[in-house]
Kinemage of the C-alpha trace (Angstrom):
@kinemage 1
@onewidth
@group {chain A} dominant
@subgroup {mainchain}
@vectorlist {calphas} color= white
{ca met a 1} P -0.097 0.004 -0.037
{ca phe a 2} L 1.303 3.380 -0.907
{ca leu a 3} L 0.300 6.807 0.469
{ca val a 4} L 0.745 9.661 -1.857
{ca gln a 5} L 0.373 13.393 -1.147
{ca leu a 6} L -1.497 15.530 -3.589
{ca ile a 7} L -1.906 19.323 -3.963
{ca ser a 8} L -5.159 20.432 -2.489
{ca gly a 9} L -7.706 21.494 -5.266
{ca glu a 10} L -5.507 20.372 -8.001
{ca asn a 11} L -4.861 17.153 -9.943
{ca glu a 12} L -0.864 17.340 -10.216
{ca asp a 13} L 0.885 14.290 -10.944
{ca val a 14} L 2.977 12.893 -8.105
{ca asp a 15} L 6.434 11.009 -8.318
{ca ser a 16} L 6.041 8.311 -5.847
{ca glu a 17} L 8.490 5.219 -5.398
{ca ala a 18} L 5.939 3.345 -7.517
{ca gly a 19} L 5.895 5.845 -10.374
{ca phe a 20} L 3.922 8.682 -11.292
{ca val a 21} L 0.312 8.903 -10.190
{ca ser a 22} L -2.424 11.068 -11.328
{ca gly a 23} L -5.830 12.004 -10.216
{ca asn a 24} L -7.739 9.148 -11.661
{ca ser a 25} L -9.947 6.466 -10.087
{ca ser a 26} L -7.298 3.939 -11.207
{ca val a 27} L -3.870 3.935 -12.603
{ca val a 28} L -1.256 1.530 -13.736
{ca ile a 29} L 1.929 1.391 -12.018
{ca gly a 30} L 4.458 -1.091 -13.569
{ca ser a 31} L 2.266 -4.127 -14.441
{ca leu a 32} L -0.309 -3.698 -11.752
{ca asn a 33} L -3.582 -1.919 -11.796
{ca tyr a 34} L -4.256 0.257 -8.597
{ca arg a 35} L -7.339 1.749 -7.089
{ca leu a 36} L -7.397 5.181 -5.878
{ca glu a 37} L -9.384 6.258 -2.770
{ca trp a 38} L -9.723 9.985 -2.155
{ca leu a 39} L -9.891 11.283 1.310
{ca pro a 40} L -11.552 14.677 2.189
{ca ser a 41} L -9.776 17.484 3.351
{ca ala a 42} L -10.804 19.604 6.454
{ca asp a 43} L -11.679 22.577 4.381
{ca gly a 44} L -13.823 20.855 1.924
{ca gly a 45} L -11.519 20.698 -0.943
{ca trp a 46} L -9.797 17.996 -2.773
{ca gly a 47} L -8.371 15.164 -0.503
{ca ala a 48} L -4.848 15.932 0.747
{ca ser a 49} L -3.759 12.329 0.234
{ca cys a 50} L -5.051 9.118 -1.453
{ca ile a 51} L -4.777 5.519 -0.544
{ca ile a 52} L -3.516 3.119 -3.404
{ca glu a 53} L -4.270 -0.329 -3.148
{ca pro a 54} L -3.240 -3.029 -5.778
{ca glu a 55} L -6.067 -4.660 -7.654
{ca glu a 56} L -5.853 -8.392 -8.329
{ca asn a 57} L -5.289 -8.925 -12.126
{ca gly a 58} L -2.435 -11.055 -12.354
{ca met a 59} L -2.712 -14.672 -13.815
{ca arg a 60} L -2.113 -18.006 -11.933
{ca val a 61} L 0.869 -19.703 -13.662
{ca val a 62} L 2.376 -23.069 -12.971
{ca leu a 63} L 6.155 -23.117 -14.135
{ca tyr a 64} L 8.197 -26.275 -14.380
{ca gly a 65} L 11.930 -26.051 -14.681
{ca ala a 66} L 12.088 -22.780 -12.452
{ca thr a 67} L 15.576 -23.181 -11.612
{ca gly a 68} L 17.254 -23.500 -14.819
{ca met a 69} L 19.026 -20.757 -16.877
{ca ile a 70} L 15.722 -19.874 -18.841
{ca gly a 71} L 13.331 -20.974 -16.221
{ca ser a 72} L 14.620 -18.721 -13.482
{ca arg a 73} L 14.389 -15.752 -15.810
{ca ile a 74} L 10.781 -16.744 -16.805
{ca leu a 75} L 9.919 -16.793 -12.945
{ca lys a 76} L 11.447 -13.427 -12.322
{ca glu a 77} L 9.651 -11.839 -15.312
{ca leu a 78} L 6.283 -13.386 -14.190
{ca leu a 79} L 6.712 -12.083 -10.675
{ca ser a 80} L 7.790 -8.620 -12.063
{ca arg a 81} L 4.638 -8.505 -13.855
{ca gly a 82} L 2.475 -9.311 -10.891
{ca his a 83} L 1.520 -12.828 -11.512
{ca thr a 84} L 0.925 -15.578 -9.021
{ca val a 85} L 3.360 -18.400 -9.787
{ca thr a 86} L 3.723 -22.046 -8.579
{ca ala a 87} L 7.145 -23.123 -9.152
{ca val a 88} L 7.500 -26.814 -9.433
{ca val a 89} L 11.187 -28.118 -9.069
{ca arg a 90} L 13.037 -31.114 -7.976
{ca asp a 91} L 14.902 -29.370 -5.284
{ca ser a 92} L 13.016 -26.571 -3.545
{ca ser a 93} L 15.997 -25.307 -1.937
{ca lys a 94} L 17.153 -23.568 -5.266
{ca val a 95} L 14.241 -21.214 -5.064
{ca val a 96} L 14.050 -18.212 -3.178
{ca ala a 97} L 10.893 -17.658 -1.301
{ca gln a 98} L 8.978 -14.326 -2.484
{ca asn a 99} L 5.520 -12.808 -2.528
{ca asn a 100} L 3.075 -14.356 -5.024
{ca leu a 101} L 5.296 -17.474 -5.240
{ca thr a 102} L 4.568 -20.973 -4.224
{ca ile a 103} L 7.359 -23.638 -4.371
{ca glu a 104} L 6.227 -27.195 -5.084
{ca lys a 105} L 8.406 -30.270 -5.271
{ca gly a 106} L 7.292 -32.231 -8.242
{ca asp a 107} L 8.214 -34.697 -11.240
{ca met a 108} L 7.508 -33.700 -14.922
{ca leu a 109} L 7.052 -37.482 -15.429
{ca asp a 110} L 4.158 -37.820 -13.063
{ca ala a 111} L 0.874 -36.806 -14.751
{ca asp a 112} L -1.107 -37.310 -11.503
{ca asn a 113} L 0.874 -34.832 -9.898
{ca ile a 114} L 0.944 -32.398 -12.768
{ca ala a 115} L -2.859 -32.615 -12.654
{ca lys a 116} L -3.022 -31.802 -9.068
{ca val a 117} L -0.563 -28.873 -9.251
{ca ala a 118} L -2.148 -27.493 -12.396
{ca lys a 119} L -5.785 -27.392 -11.160
{ca gly a 120} L -7.184 -23.956 -11.282
{ca ser a 121} L -4.141 -22.341 -13.164
{ca asp a 122} L -4.519 -20.018 -16.170
{ca ala a 123} L -1.445 -21.445 -17.844
{ca val a 124} L 1.385 -24.117 -17.432
{ca ile a 125} L 4.669 -23.467 -18.721
{ca ser a 126} L 7.421 -26.030 -19.138
{ca ser a 127} L 11.019 -24.899 -19.035
{ca tyr a 128} L 12.095 -28.598 -18.407
{ca gly a 129} L 15.389 -29.611 -20.059
{ca pro a 130} L 16.738 -33.145 -19.475
{ca pro a 131} L 20.428 -33.904 -19.391
{ca ala a 132} L 22.021 -35.073 -22.512
{ca thr a 133} L 22.516 -38.386 -21.102
{ca thr a 134} L 18.752 -38.676 -20.895
{ca ala a 135} L 17.433 -36.726 -23.548
{ca asn a 136} L 14.594 -39.024 -24.389
{ca gln a 137} L 12.769 -38.018 -21.217
{ca leu a 138} L 11.756 -35.027 -22.686
{ca val a 139} L 9.234 -36.920 -24.915
{ca asp a 140} L 7.932 -38.808 -21.996
{ca ala a 141} L 7.676 -35.626 -19.934
{ca thr a 142} L 5.794 -33.843 -22.595
{ca arg a 143} L 3.313 -36.491 -22.787
{ca ala a 144} L 2.895 -36.659 -18.923
{ca leu a 145} L 2.426 -32.723 -19.069
{ca ile a 146} L -0.413 -33.080 -21.719
{ca ala a 147} L -2.082 -35.776 -19.829
{ca gly a 148} L -1.764 -33.831 -16.632
{ca val a 149} L -2.927 -30.425 -18.086
{ca arg a 150} L -5.850 -32.132 -19.688
{ca arg a 151} L -6.914 -33.794 -16.321
{ca ala a 152} L -6.573 -30.637 -14.437
{ca gly a 153} L -8.544 -28.676 -17.091
{ca ala a 154} L -5.923 -25.732 -17.506
{ca pro a 155} L -6.506 -23.724 -20.509
{ca arg a 156} L -2.974 -23.617 -21.866
{ca ile a 157} L 0.419 -25.135 -22.209
{ca ile a 158} L 3.522 -23.077 -23.177
{ca met a 159} L 6.796 -25.128 -23.847
{ca val a 160} L 10.181 -23.818 -23.978
{ca gly a 161} L 11.493 -25.562 -26.876
{ca gly a 162} L 14.625 -26.169 -28.927
{ca ala a 163} L 15.916 -24.458 -31.972
{ca gly a 164} L 16.919 -27.552 -33.701
{ca ser a 165} L 13.536 -28.027 -35.462
{ca leu a 166} L 13.587 -24.501 -36.898
{ca glu a 167} L 14.299 -24.150 -40.746
{ca ile a 168} L 17.454 -22.490 -42.214
{ca ser a 169} L 16.043 -22.922 -45.671
{ca pro a 170} L 12.742 -24.327 -47.080
{ca gly a 171} L 12.221 -27.760 -45.843
{ca leu a 172} L 15.818 -28.039 -44.160
{ca gln a 173} L 15.782 -28.036 -40.444
{ca ile a 174} L 18.821 -27.011 -38.449
{ca val a 175} L 19.250 -30.237 -36.720
{ca asp a 176} L 19.553 -32.070 -40.097
{ca ala a 177} L 22.080 -29.772 -41.575
{ca pro a 178} L 25.351 -31.421 -42.386
{ca thr a 179} L 27.303 -28.998 -40.312
{ca phe a 180} L 25.005 -29.492 -37.123
{ca pro a 181} L 27.600 -30.966 -34.377
{ca asp a 182} L 26.979 -34.645 -33.544
{ca ala a 183} L 27.382 -33.796 -29.653
{ca tyr a 184} L 24.129 -31.728 -29.561
{ca lys a 185} L 22.025 -33.951 -31.811
{ca pro a 186} L 20.448 -36.170 -29.020
{ca val a 187} L 19.112 -33.135 -27.135
{ca ala a 188} L 18.000 -31.281 -30.356
{ca leu a 189} L 16.207 -34.485 -31.742
{ca ala a 190} L 14.311 -34.939 -28.542
{ca his a 191} L 13.184 -31.386 -28.451
{ca arg a 192} L 11.786 -31.858 -32.127
{ca asp a 193} L 10.069 -35.200 -31.153
{ca ala a 194} L 8.453 -33.191 -28.207
{ca phe a 195} L 7.269 -30.528 -30.605
{ca tyr a 196} L 5.860 -33.217 -32.747
{ca val a 197} L 3.948 -34.713 -29.705
{ca ile a 198} L 2.572 -31.444 -28.464
{ca arg a 199} L 1.428 -30.061 -31.807
{ca glu a 200} L -0.681 -33.232 -32.260
{ca ser a 201} L -2.448 -32.634 -28.926
{ca asp a 202} L -6.116 -31.266 -28.627
{ca leu a 203} L -5.018 -28.831 -26.001
{ca asn a 204} L -4.259 -25.053 -26.465
{ca trp a 205} L -0.471 -25.341 -26.702
{ca thr a 206} L 2.383 -22.978 -27.755
{ca tyr a 207} L 5.861 -23.934 -28.485
{ca phe a 208} L 8.512 -21.405 -28.474
{ca ser a 209} L 11.965 -21.995 -30.043
{ca pro a 210} L 14.830 -19.802 -28.809
{ca ala a 211} L 17.306 -18.414 -31.358
{ca met a 212} L 20.309 -20.630 -32.035
{ca met a 213} L 22.266 -18.990 -29.209
{ca ile a 214} L 20.667 -18.236 -25.883
{ca gln a 215} L 22.603 -17.266 -22.833
{ca pro a 216} L 22.363 -14.688 -19.907
{ca gly a 217} L 22.597 -11.271 -21.098
{ca glu a 218} L 20.664 -7.955 -21.064
{ca arg a 219} L 17.011 -7.184 -20.848
{ca thr a 220} L 16.685 -4.981 -23.751
{ca gly a 221} L 12.961 -5.552 -24.689
{ca lys a 222} L 13.931 -5.171 -28.401
{ca phe a 223} L 13.747 -8.430 -30.656
{ca arg a 224} L 12.077 -9.938 -33.575
{ca leu a 225} L 9.680 -12.804 -33.732
{ca gly a 226} L 9.065 -15.390 -36.261
{ca lys a 227} L 7.327 -18.803 -36.898
{ca asp a 228} L 9.194 -21.886 -38.260
{ca ala a 229} L 12.224 -20.167 -39.664
{ca leu a 230} L 15.422 -19.186 -37.896
{ca val a 231} L 15.581 -15.418 -36.860
{ca ser a 232} L 18.844 -14.167 -37.741
{ca asp a 233} L 20.478 -10.788 -38.223
{ca asp a 234} L 22.177 -9.511 -41.522
{ca lys a 235} L 25.359 -11.178 -40.666
{ca gly a 236} L 23.706 -14.436 -40.236
{ca asn a 237} L 24.028 -14.563 -36.319
{ca ser a 238} L 21.039 -15.929 -34.411
{ca ser a 239} L 21.043 -15.084 -30.776
{ca ile a 240} L 18.919 -13.955 -27.876
{ca ser a 241} L 19.320 -13.093 -24.263
{ca ala a 242} L 17.561 -15.552 -21.702
{ca glu a 243} L 16.207 -12.198 -20.262
{ca asp a 244} L 14.533 -11.054 -23.702
{ca tyr a 245} L 13.258 -14.502 -24.125
{ca ala a 246} L 11.364 -14.351 -20.919
{ca ile a 247} L 9.917 -11.196 -21.968
{ca ala a 248} L 8.432 -12.521 -25.146
{ca leu a 249} L 7.346 -15.754 -23.395
{ca val a 250} L 5.390 -13.839 -20.668
{ca asp a 251} L 4.020 -11.431 -23.310
{ca glu a 252} L 2.621 -14.681 -24.873
{ca val a 253} L 1.085 -15.989 -21.605
{ca glu a 254} L -0.525 -12.528 -21.269
{ca gln a 255} L -1.731 -12.022 -24.988
{ca gly a 256} L -1.952 -15.571 -26.573
{ca arg a 257} L -1.002 -14.512 -29.960
{ca his a 258} L 0.454 -17.905 -30.918
{ca thr a 259} L -1.943 -20.403 -29.608
{ca lys a 260} L -1.662 -23.882 -31.340
{ca gln a 261} L 1.319 -22.521 -33.111
{ca arg a 262} L 5.077 -22.665 -32.792
{ca phe a 263} L 7.113 -19.415 -32.635
{ca thr a 264} L 10.726 -18.232 -32.427
{ca ile a 265} L 12.864 -15.267 -31.360
{ca gly a 266} L 15.983 -13.487 -32.298
{ca tyr a 267} L 17.642 -10.075 -32.622
């Protein structure tokens, strides 16, 4: 709750810790809507102050893989926009307790547990990434996710995908290119198989492939989106920071512009 002082009899903007507030019945500060309650002054003029209380308008989101490089940034972005998040992890000690965050221990391969956790949510995000030695678990996890979300009745699934199934020329996917490194093929092929599984489901799904290179970096908010073709710059480089990827993913949670579609991102 914020208390902001206003000039009596005038509607002047006020710079508070939360941002600029004007004499409206509601305002947006950051990503939250706030309700303004005017308090009358002793001389009968405008209220000398107003109480600002946040209105509940965030979504209820379940996030798997919240401790990973990408998942941790998705978690941060969701919370910064006022959403209520249930982070499902294998090791709860790796997640710091915060407001609007519930931490649950869970297993991506357990459809019954997924159904229990996802019940009542507005969206379920999977940022699950298995190690290379057990890459095929990704396909099993995707099937369990679909089954659990279906039982829970949750309206949306958004998957953090791989870039290997993006096209670099018509009909040629990255993972099938002769120059694709063999060391990365098991994970890339598992991501492609998981994509094929989810796109055949009857749920409201979205599959979000990153650029060829994704790593921690700057949160710029400036990027380009695409569909099934790799997004590259004029020098042929394909990259995105995990922070900007998280922005675009949470935009998708909020706006739903790519339902039952794959999309991708890059600078």
